[in-house]
C-alpha positions in Angstrom: -0.2 -0.1 -0.2 1.3 3.3 -0.9 2.3 5.8 2.0 -0.4 8.5 2.1 1.0 11.8 0.4 3.5 14.1 3.0 2.6 17.7 3.4 4.1 20.7 4.7 3.0 23.7 6.4 5.0 27.3 6.5 4.2 30.0 8.9 4.2 33.4 7.9 7.3 33.9 6.0 6.7 38.0 5.8 9.7 38.4 2.6 12.6 35.5 4.6 12.1 33.4 1.2 15.5 32.5 1.9 16.4 31.0 5.1 12.5 29.5 4.7 13.2 27.9 1.8 16.4 27.0 2.3 15.0 25.4 5.1 12.3 23.8 3.5 14.9 22.2 1.0 16.8 20.9 3.5 13.4 19.0 4.8 12.2 18.0 1.5 15.6 15.9 1.0 15.0 13.7 3.7 10.8 13.4 3.5 10.3 14.3 0.1 7.1 16.5 0.5 4.1 16.1 -1.8 3.6 19.7 -1.4 3.7 23.0 1.1 0.7 24.6 2.4 2.5 28.4 2.7 -0.3 30.5 5.3 0.0 34.0 6.5 1.5 36.4 4.9 4.1 35.2 2.4 5.8 38.7 1.3 6.9 41.1 3.4 5.7 44.8 4.2 8.3 46.4 2.1 9.3 44.3 -1.0 8.6 47.2 -3.2 11.2 49.1 -1.3 14.1 48.4 -3.4 15.0 45.8 -6.3 17.8 44.2 -5.0 15.2 42.6 -2.1 15.1 38.8 -1.1 11.5 38.9 -3.8 13.2 40.3 -6.5 16.2 37.5 -6.1 12.8 35.0 -5.9 11.2 36.5 -9.4 15.0 36.0 -10.8 15.2 32.6 -9.6 17.8 33.2 -7.7 16.5 31.9 -4.6 14.6 28.7 -5.8 11.6 27.0 -4.0 12.5 23.0 -3.2 8.5 21.8 -3.5 5.1 22.7 -4.7 3.9 25.7 -3.0 0.8 27.3 -2.4 -0.6 30.3 -0.8 -3.4 32.7 -0.8 -3.5 36.3 0.6 -2.5 37.3 4.1 -4.1 40.5 6.1 -2.1 43.0 4.0 -1.8 43.7 0.5 0.3 41.7 -2.2 3.7 44.3 -3.1 2.8 45.9 -6.5 5.2 43.7 -8.5 3.3 40.4 -7.4 -0.1 42.0 -8.1 1.2 43.4 -11.7 2.7 40.0 -12.6 -1.0 38.1 -11.5 -2.6 40.2 -13.3 0.0 40.2 -16.8 0.0 36.0 -16.3 -3.6 36.0 -16.2 -4.3 38.0 -18.9 -2.5 35.3 -21.1 -5.0 32.3 -19.9 -2.1 29.9 -20.6 -2.9 28.4 -17.3 -0.5 29.4 -15.6 -2.2 32.4 -14.5 -1.5 32.1 -11.1 2.5 30.8 -11.0 4.5 33.5 -9.7 8.0 31.8 -10.2 8.6 28.1 -10.9 7.1 25.6 -7.7 5.1 29.2 -6.4 1.5 28.8 -7.2 -1.1 31.7 -6.0 -4.2 29.6 -4.8 -6.4 33.1 -5.1 -8.6 34.9 -2.8 -11.3 32.3 -2.7 -10.9 28.8 -4.6 -11.5 25.5 -4.3 -8.0 23.7 -6.1 -7.2 20.0 -6.5 -3.7 19.2 -6.1 -1.6 16.5 -8.5 -1.5 14.4 -5.2 -5.4 14.5 -5.2 -5.8 17.0 -2.1 -8.7 19.0 -2.3 -7.6 22.6 -0.7 -10.6 25.4 -0.4 -8.8 28.9 0.3 -10.3 32.2 1.4 -7.6 34.6 2.2 -7.9 38.1 3.6 -9.7 39.7 6.7 -13.9 40.1 6.7 -15.3 43.5 5.9 -18.5 44.1 5.9 -18.5 46.9 3.1 -16.1 46.9 0.1 -13.0 49.0 0.6 -13.3 48.6 4.6 -10.6 48.7 7.0 -8.3 45.8 7.8 -7.0 45.0 10.4 -4.0 47.5 10.8 -6.2 50.9 10.6 -5.3 51.1 6.7 -8.2 51.8 4.0 -7.4 49.6 0.9 -7.9 51.4 -2.1 -10.5 49.1 -4.4 -13.1 46.4 -3.6 -13.2 43.2 -2.1 -13.0 41.2 -5.2 -9.6 42.3 -6.4 -7.6 39.0 -6.0 -4.8 41.0 -4.5 -6.4 43.1 -1.8 -6.2 41.4 2.0 -10.0 41.3 2.8 -13.1 39.5 2.0 -16.9 39.4 2.3 -19.5 37.8 3.9 -20.9 36.2 0.4 -17.4 35.0 -0.2 -17.5 32.8 3.1 -21.0 31.3 2.2 -20.3 30.7 -1.5 -17.4 27.9 -0.1 -19.8 26.5 1.9 -21.4 24.5 -1.6 -17.3 23.3 -1.8 -18.6 19.9 -1.4 -15.5 19.6 1.4 -12.2 19.9 2.1 -8.9 17.9 3.1 -7.1 21.5 3.7 -9.0 24.5 4.0 -6.4 27.5 4.3 -8.0 30.8 6.1 -5.8 33.9 6.6 -8.1 34.4 10.3 -9.7 31.8 12.5 -13.4 30.7 12.8 -15.1 32.3 16.1 -15.3 30.1 18.6 -12.5 27.7 17.8 -11.3 27.6 21.6 -15.0 26.3 22.7 -14.7 23.2 24.3 -10.9 23.1 24.0 -8.3 22.4 27.1 -5.1 24.3 25.1 -4.3 27.6 26.5 -3.4 30.7 24.1 0.3 32.7 25.5 -0.7 34.3 28.6 -0.3 38.2 26.9 -2.7 36.5 23.6 -5.2 35.3 26.9 -4.9 39.0 28.4 -5.7 41.1 25.6 -8.5 38.9 24.4 -10.3 39.2 28.2 -9.6 42.8 28.6 -10.2 44.4 25.0 -11.4 42.7 22.3 -9.8 40.4 20.7 -6.6 40.8 18.7 -6.8 37.7 16.6 -9.2 38.2 13.5 -12.3 35.7 13.2 -15.1 35.3 11.7 -18.9 33.8 12.3 -19.2 32.8 8.7 -15.8 31.1 8.8 -17.3 28.9 11.7 -20.1 28.0 9.3 -17.7 27.0 6.9 -15.9 24.8 8.9 -19.0 23.1 9.8 -20.4 22.4 6.2 -16.7 21.7 4.7 -15.5 19.5 7.7 -12.0 19.4 6.5 -9.5 17.2 7.6 -7.0 20.7 8.3 -7.7 23.7 9.0 -4.4 25.8 8.5 -3.8 29.7 9.5 -1.2 31.8 10.5 -1.2 33.1 13.9 -0.9 37.2 14.4 2.2 39.4 15.9 0.5 40.1 18.9 2.0 44.1 20.8 1.3 44.5 24.0 1.2 47.5 26.2 2.3 49.7 23.2 6.0 47.5 22.5 7.1 48.0 26.3 6.0 43.8 26.4 5.5 41.8 23.0 4.9 38.4 21.7 6.1 38.3 18.4 3.8 35.3 17.6 2.9 32.0 18.5 1.7 28.7 17.9 -1.6 26.8 18.5 -2.9 23.4 17.4 -6.3 22.9 19.2 -7.1 19.2 19.7 -9.2 17.3 17.2 -12.5 17.7 16.8 -15.2 15.2 14.9 -18.7 16.6 13.4 -21.9 14.9 13.6 -23.0 12.5 11.7 -23.6 13.3 8.1 -27.2 13.7 7.0 -27.8 10.7 4.9 -28.4 7.4 5.6 -25.4 5.6 4.5 -24.7 4.0 7.9 -20.8 4.4 7.1 -18.5 3.8 9.8 -16.4 7.3 9.0 -16.2 9.8 11.3 -15.2 13.2 10.1 -12.7 14.9 12.0 -10.7 18.3 11.8 -7.4 19.7 13.0 -7.1 22.9 13.6 -3.6 24.8 13.2 -2.5 28.2 13.9 1.7 28.6 13.0 3.8 31.3 14.2 5.6 33.6 12.0 9.0 32.6 10.4 12.1 33.6 12.4 10.1 34.5 15.1 12.3 36.1 18.6 10.6 32.9 20.4 10.9 29.9 18.6 7.5 29.3 18.0 6.9 26.7 15.6 6.7 27.5 12.1 6.8 24.7 10.2 4.6 21.4 10.3 4.3 18.3 8.8 1.7 15.5 8.7 1.0 13.0 6.5 -3.0 13.0 5.1 -4.2 9.8 4.9 -7.0 8.4 2.5 -9.1 6.4 5.0 -11.2 8.7 6.9 -11.1 7.0 10.9 -13.8 4.4 12.3 -13.1 4.9 15.5 -12.6 8.8 17.5 -9.2 9.2 18.2 -7.4 9.9 21.4 -8.1 13.4 22.9 -10.9 14.3 20.2 -13.4 16.8 21.5 -17.1 17.4 19.9 -16.8 20.1 17.5 -17.1 23.9 18.6 -19.4 24.8 16.3 -22.3 22.0 17.3 -24.5 24.8 19.6 -23.1 27.4 18.0 -25.6 30.3 17.1 -24.7 33.9 15.7 -28.2 35.5 16.0 -29.3 34.4 12.2 -33.2 34.4 11.9 -32.7 31.9 9.3 -30.2 28.8 9.9 -29.1 26.4 7.6 -30.7 22.9 8.2 -29.4 21.1 10.9 -25.9 19.1 10.0 -27.0 16.0 12.1 -30.2 14.4 11.2 -29.9 10.9 13.1 -29.6 7.8 11.0 -29.8 5.6 13.8 -27.8 3.2 15.4 -27.9 0.4 18.0 -29.0 2.3 21.5 -26.8 4.2 20.6 -27.6 7.3 23.6 -28.1 10.4 20.9 -29.5 8.4 18.0 -26.8 8.6 16.0 -23.6 6.1 15.5 -20.0 7.6 15.0 -19.7 7.3 11.2 -20.6 9.8 8.4 -20.0 9.5 5.0 -17.0 11.6 3.2 -19.5 12.7 0.1 -22.6 15.1 -0.2 -20.8 17.9 1.6 -21.7 21.8 1.8 -25.0 22.4 -0.4 -27.4 20.4 1.8 -27.3 22.7 4.7 -28.2 25.2 2.2 -31.9 23.6 1.5 -35.4 23.5 3.7 -35.0 21.1 6.1 -38.0 19.3 5.0 -37.0 19.1 2.0 -33.4 17.7 2.7 -32.8 14.2 0.5 -33.2 12.0 3.7 -34.4 8.7 2.9 -36.2 7.8 6.0 -35.0 4.2 7.7 -38.1 1.6 7.8 -38.4 -1.0 10.8 -36.1 -3.2 9.4 -33.1 -1.2 9.6 -34.2 1.3 12.3 -31.7 0.2 15.0 -34.7 1.0 17.8 -37.1 -1.6 16.0 -37.4 -4.9 17.3 -38.0 -5.8 13.6 -34.6 -5.5 12.9 -32.4 -8.8 12.5 -29.9 -6.5 13.3 -30.9 -5.4 16.8 -28.9 -5.8 19.4 -31.2 -8.1 21.8 -28.4 -8.9 24.4 -29.2 -4.9 25.8 -32.7 -5.3 26.1 -34.1 -5.5 29.9 -37.6 -5.5 30.0 -40.4 -5.0 27.1 -43.8 -4.4 27.7 -47.0 -4.5 25.5 -46.1 -1.1 23.5 -42.5 -0.1 25.1 -39.1 -1.6 26.2 -36.5 -0.8 28.2 -32.7 -0.9 27.2 -29.0 -0.3 27.9 -27.8 2.8 26.4 -24.8 2.0 24.1 -21.9 4.4 25.3 -23.2 4.8 29.1 -22.7 7.9 30.8 -21.9 7.0 33.8 -19.4 4.2 34.1 -20.4 0.4 35.8 -18.8 1.9 39.1 -20.3 5.6 38.9 -23.2 4.5 41.6 -21.9 1.1 43.1 -21.5 3.1 46.3 -24.9 4.3 46.5 -26.5 0.5 45.4 -26.5 0.6 41.8 -25.3 -2.9 41.4 -26.8 -6.3 41.0 -28.5 -8.3 44.6 -26.1 -10.3 46.6 -27.4 -12.9 48.2 -26.5 -11.3 51.9 -28.6 -8.3 50.8 -31.0 -8.4 53.5 -28.7 -8.2 56.0 -26.8 -5.5 54.5 -24.1 -6.6 53.8 -21.3 -5.1 51.8 -21.9 -4.9 48.0 -19.2 -6.0 45.1 -18.4 -2.8 43.4 -17.3 -5.2 40.1 -21.5 -5.9 39.8 -22.6 -2.4 39.3 -24.1 -0.8 36.4 -24.2 2.7 35.1 -27.7 3.0 34.9 -28.1 5.1 31.5 -31.3 3.8 29.9 -33.4 4.0 27.3 -37.2 3.8 27.0 -38.6 3.2 23.5 -41.9 2.5 21.9 -42.5 -0.1 20.3 -44.3 1.7 17.1 -41.8 3.3 14.6 -42.3 6.8 14.7 -40.4 10.3 15.1 -42.9 11.1 17.7 -45.3 10.2 20.3 -48.0 12.0 18.5 -51.8 10.4 16.9 -50.3 11.2 13.9 -46.6 9.7 14.1 -47.8 6.5 15.7 -48.9 3.3 14.1 -52.6 2.8 13.7 -54.0 -0.7 15.7 -54.9 -3.4 13.4 -58.1 -3.8 14.8 -59.6 -0.2 14.4 -60.8 1.4 10.9 -59.8 5.0 11.9 -56.6 5.9 11.2 -56.5 8.9 13.6 -58.5 7.3 16.1 -56.5 4.5 16.2 -52.8 6.6 15.9 -54.6 8.7 19.3 -55.0 5.3 21.1 -51.8 4.2 20.1 -50.2 7.4 21.3 -52.0 7.4 24.2 -50.7 3.9 25.5 -47.2 4.4 24.3 -46.9 7.5 26.5 -48.4 5.8 29.3 -46.4 2.6 29.3 -43.2 5.0 28.6 -44.1 6.9 31.8 -44.7 3.6 33.5 -41.3 2.3 33.1 -39.5 6.2 33.8 -41.7 6.2 37.5 -40.2 2.5 37.9 -36.9 3.6 37.0 -36.9 6.6 39.3 -38.6 4.5 42.3 -35.8 1.8 41.4 -32.9 4.4 41.8 -34.2 6.1 45.3 -35.1 3.0 46.7 -31.1 1.6 46.6 -29.7 4.1 46.5 -31.9 5.2 50.1 -33.1 8.1 48.2 -29.2 9.4 47.8 -30.0 9.5 43.6 -32.5 11.2 42.0 -32.9 11.2 37.8 -33.1 13.1 34.8 -34.7 11.5 31.7 -35.1 13.5 28.4 -36.8 13.2 25.3 -36.1 15.4 21.9 -39.0 15.3 19.7 -39.1 16.4 16.4 -40.6 15.7 13.2 -37.6 14.5 11.5 -36.8 12.2 13.9 -36.0 8.4 12.8 -37.5 6.8 16.1 -38.3 8.6 19.2 -37.0 7.6 22.4 -36.1 8.5 25.9 -32.8 8.9 28.2 -32.5 7.9 32.0 -29.7 8.9 33.8 -29.3 8.8 38.0 -28.3 11.6 39.4 -27.1 12.9 43.1 -30.6 13.7 44.9 -29.0 16.8 46.8 -28.6 18.2 43.0 -32.2 18.1 42.2 -33.4 19.2 45.6 -30.5 22.2 46.1 -32.6 22.9 42.1 -28.5 22.4 40.5 -29.8 20.5 37.9 -32.3 22.9 36.4 -29.9 25.6 36.8 -27.2 23.7 35.0 -30.1 23.0 31.8 -31.0 26.8 31.7 -27.5 27.8 31.8 -26.0 25.7 29.1 -29.1 26.2 27.2 -28.7 30.1 26.7 -24.2 29.4 26.5 -25.5 27.6 23.1 -27.8 30.2 22.8 -30.7 27.8 22.5 -34.5 29.0 23.4 -35.4 29.5 26.6 -36.3 26.2 28.8 -40.2 26.8 30.2 -41.9 24.9 33.5 -44.8 22.8 31.9 -47.0 21.7 34.6 -49.6 21.3 31.8 -48.3 18.7 30.4 -50.8 15.7 30.0 -49.4 12.0 31.3 -52.0 10.0 29.1 -54.6 9.4 32.0 -58.4 9.3 31.7 -58.4 12.5 29.7 -56.1 11.1 27.3 -52.6 11.9 25.9 -52.5 15.3 24.3 -48.6 15.5 23.0 -46.7 19.5 23.1 -47.4 20.7 19.5 -43.9 20.9 17.7 -40.5 20.2 18.1 -38.8 20.1 21.0 -36.7 19.6 24.0 -38.3 17.8 27.3 -36.4 17.1 30.7 -38.2 15.5 33.3 -36.0 16.0 37.0 -36.6 14.0 39.9 -35.4 13.2 43.2 -36.9 12.1 46.6 -36.1 13.4 49.9 -35.4 11.7 53.2 -38.1 11.6 55.8 -37.1 13.2 59.8 -36.0 10.0 60.1 -33.5 9.5 57.4 -35.7 7.0 55.6 -37.4 6.7 52.1 -40.7 8.7 51.9 -39.8 12.0 52.3 -40.5 14.9 50.0 -41.2 14.2 46.1 -39.3 17.2 44.0 -40.2 17.1 40.4 -40.1 19.4 37.6 -40.3 19.4 33.6 -39.3 22.0 31.2 -39.7 21.7 28.0 -37.9 23.9 25.3 -40.0 24.7 21.9 -37.6 24.5 18.8 -38.3 26.1 15.8 -38.9 23.3 13.3 -36.1 22.5 11.2 -33.6 25.1 13.3 -30.8 23.7 14.2 -30.9 21.6 17.8 -27.3 20.1 19.5 -27.9 16.6 19.5 -25.4 16.2 22.6 -27.0 19.0 24.7 -29.0 16.7 27.6 -25.7 14.6 27.7 -23.5 17.5 27.9 -25.3 18.9 30.5 -25.8 15.4 32.8 -21.9 14.7 32.2 -21.1 18.1 33.7 -23.1 17.5 36.3 -21.2 14.3 37.2 -18.1 15.8 36.7 -17.6 13.3 33.7 -17.2 15.7 31.2 -13.5 15.5 30.5 -14.0 11.7 29.4 -18.0 10.6 29.0 -19.3 13.7 27.6 -19.2 11.7 24.1 -20.9 8.4 23.8 -18.5 7.0 20.7 -15.8 7.6 23.6 -17.8 5.3 25.7 -18.4 2.4 23.7 -18.0 -1.3 25.6 -17.7 -4.8 24.2 -20.3 -7.2 23.9 -19.2 -9.1 27.1 -18.9 -5.7 29.1 -23.0 -4.3 27.7 -24.3 -7.9 28.5 -22.5 -8.0 32.2 -23.9 -4.7 32.8 -28.2 -5.4 31.8 -28.0 -8.4 33.7 -26.6 -6.7 36.8 -29.4 -4.3 35.8 -32.1 -6.7 35.4 -31.4 -8.4 39.0 -31.8 -5.2 40.7 -34.7 -4.0 38.7 -37.0 -7.0 38.8 -39.1 -5.5 41.8 -39.8 -2.5 39.9 -40.6 -4.9 36.6 -43.9 -4.5 36.3 -43.5 -6.6 33.0 -43.1 -9.4 34.8 -46.1 -9.6 37.2 -48.0 -9.0 33.9 
């Protein structure tokens, strides 16, 4: 098998061609790079000042470029002689209009390029300006519009137009996507962080570029770090290198069930020859095969919950082809095709092929259903352990979430090895996106579809509620009221198979209001709609089931206090919160899990279900321990 092509990245050269290309040549002789990507400002600010500058030597061939090198415009305009050469070469229309000199190729300010090695490079140079001719970061107003290929600005329209580029191996930009540090543990240099907290950020960034990263899902996003000056020059940071942890994107909006995962690595290189010797060169080999497992240290995309205040958002990035009992209804994959254009379609017109019950990984009729995870099956719903559970098997063992021991009546110590996570899913037997009269399958012996749908929805909601309440009772009893529970539901018309997720949480967090506060704070952080308390929600009782209208997120928060003697039977603390969602609007499917992960102190290691996968033997052990503990509350055994 051929080795993947090696690429080397170069920070802002700033006209220091002789030293930079000499070093590049030495490295190329040893590693045989397929190409070089030059980030930031390739040319110096004073390259037009003399005829014996390094730029003149470069253009005359006295300084050689040792490997095919691609660049775009940075944050300052090209020297006049470069602009004139590019304009003159473009007029010849001979296909070489973007070659400055042998091996040095200008990608254009806004372009999509496929190299000889098959690498797809999307480039967007310059700073973002709202209006043509506006001032750039250095305060200088340049002549000419943003469409001038040699001027250092681009427009919002430029950012939006590239979303239809159908993906990228490499995204090359002059500025950062806004929010790239969200969810990252990688800190900026102290001086940069100080400036960011005390004034406007010294690092130019853009919301539209964040949208572009989310749409293209590049394998690598490359840019250059700006030179930072603090206190008017009394203290200076010449440049810095920043590498964010790799992040993975949501599953692609198709029904391919590919196991591939889209992972992006963001690199911002220091300027060449910087005084602090920060990294200005970076090499990598770009495998043609996308990963099927989340790489170590990988985080969710920092742009999952980003909302920039636009009234019209593109369709969600992650409609859910469902997989085996995954906690958010998705498996870890996504095909590497069909990028970009889908995001601009009307959500209801998106090319999303509904899965039938024989292929839905929540339907019992699916021959590939992992039946070893089933815990209890009722008439209208069933209970199963969650794929990639949020808690560990030992998280709540000391509180009592363990299989009963023979000595349990005598309250003997329970073995930690027989614990179970307690993360469960409650699933309707009907293959439906929502629990509603219009979505639930009608009963075979009822003639009226509307009436039968209402009947099935009512019965289903009642039984799912019964499972939820029995789980709450089991958790409270076995933990001697030290544990409460959170259950959440994402109900959207574009779902494949609706379900509820149940996770135990410490009861004192429920009683103290911290669980409710955590959901509200995270919603505010993600700029999601507000949660409202809904005490009028019907429980499917004698008056019949009345579902919530439209798309929504719902969470049940429940806990039980001890009585004055320290026993069970104290006050019940319960609340139901609902977040009403605009139909087709973006919603972060990880919202519920992320909140609970933070509450349990497991955010760093357990927030992403793909990183919590278990072996089949571990899954079987968990479900066996759960069944034994749940048996006294399992109403299906008595019926």
